[in-house]
C-alpha positions, 0 to 999 in steps of 0.5 A: 818665836821662843816659847815661854813657859805659862807660869812666867808668861801669865805671871800676875803683874798687878794685885788684881791678877793674883789668884786665890789669895783674896784676903791677903791682897785686900789687906795689902791694898788697904795698907797701901791706900791708907799709907799704913806701911810696915818696915818688914813683911813676911809671906808664909805658904807652900810652893807656888801660891804666890809669895814671890809674885806678891812680893814683886807687885808690892815692890812695884806699888811702893816705887811706881813712878806713874805719878809725878808726886813721889809721895803718892803710893799706888795700889795699881802699879803701871808696869810701864814706868822705868821702875816697874819695868826694871823690877819685872826684868830683875834690873832695879838696883834698889830691889835686891832679891836674895835666895837665902838657900845659897846666901845663908851665912853671916858674911853674906847677910852682913855685907848686904845689910851694910848697904842698907844705910845708903839711900836708894839710887833710883827708887823711893824705897830700897827693898830687900826680898829674901826668899826661903828666909828660914834657910839663914843661919842663926848668926845671919838672923842675929845680923838681920835683927839689928836692922829690923829693930831700927830700920832706916825709913827708906828700907823695906824688907819682904821675907818669904818662907815655906817653914816659918817654925824655923825662923827665930821668934825675935824675927817673927815678932818684928814682921807683918805676917801673911799666911798664903793658903793653898789655891782651891781646885776651883780657882786653879781650873778657872785660871787654866781655862782662861790661859788655854783659851788665850793660847787657843788650845782645846781641852777636856774638863776632866783633864783639867780636873785631873791636873788641878788635883795633882798640883796640890794647891800650887798654881805654879805646879798646875801650870807646869803640868799644863805645859807638859800636857801641851808638849804631849798633846799639841792640839787637845789636852785629854784625860787619857793624855794627862793620865798617861803623862803622870803615870796614873790610872783611870778611876774607871778601872778601880770602880769596875774592881769594886763592882766586881767585888760587889757581885763576887765575880772572880773572873772579872777581877783578874781580867781587870788586873791584867788590863791594869798590868798592861799600863805598867804603872806603879801598883803603889800609885794604883793603891793610893788612887784606890784608897782615895776612891774608897774614901770618896765613897765613904764621904758620899755615904755619910755626908750630905753637905759636901759639894761633889761638883768636881767628882768624876764618875759621880753616878757610879760612885753614888751607886757603889755607896748605896750597895756597900755598907759603911763598915764594909767600905772602912774594912776595904780601906784598911785592907788597901792601906795595910796592903800598900805597906806589904807591897814591897814584901810581895814576890812582885807588885802584881802578886801583891796587888792581886792578894789585896783584892783576893783578901777583899773578896774573901773577907767581904761577905765575912766582915760584919757579924763574924768579925764582931764575934771574933773580937768578942771571943778574943776579948772574953778569952783575954778577960778569963786569962787575966 
């Protein structure tokens, strides 16, 4: 049997299956239900949030032939009639899906839109789906504008973009705009769990959390990472596997570093640095994770209303948050951020990383009152010499 990637195998085929876009789906269902149809829809959002998927479902809903009465528009495409099957397989002649990145010129757009005046061959509506529409040239947009001003009744436009600021206002003003949001970690984890259970693959909760965070709100990216994790693990997706797969470091070692700083244990600090070095991970990524951890500790210190449901090593982080002051955590954050900028200037990355930790160790007991006094002295000196 040929393996199908999860993003395609579990691609939503009806509105109810779309994850994380509740308000957009509700608006589209209501517009179909009450026959308040627009001639041009614009879906705006980052990669992998469902722009093309929703476009296809909308096209099926407009053209589904499960009802004999051709005037009836459904909110629940059957995926069984010839029209739905043809759209799913990219074979419907009246559903034209275009990639604007490779068909961006006026010649491409003009020849395409010249066909719009003709009635559909098979479906009720002729639908033009233009992906990454912001890539069109200004002349191509001008060519499109004319038909958007006076569209034939049998034509619908569905546009999708990641960069709406590049689309002329004359085009934007003629479209019904839907802003798709990034998908939450909670929704991504829930969907991945559903898929892995269907696929009968075991997993660790912490591994799914790690994958979801690294997808940055994109369901397609999340499922691509799950595909990759399956290749690595075969039987069970674990946190260790996905961290090795993505070249990342377990936060446990970074928490241990902060604890070693807390108790000023120099030997332990260099012992952990040696362990980290064995992983052969980019120290820039290590510092990126370190700054995220420090940020999380500061959040714990100053907020009581944020939900820390998906916080890994919660007990250890809350312990460190109680032991360091807020000012010290901010000071550490500044050292790490500036250390990332200086990393490329170090003789090698390990030395650069070690110097960042030594700086934190040296200045940690020196931070509060002493630094305040230094700033006061500098200010007074500056004031006297004006």
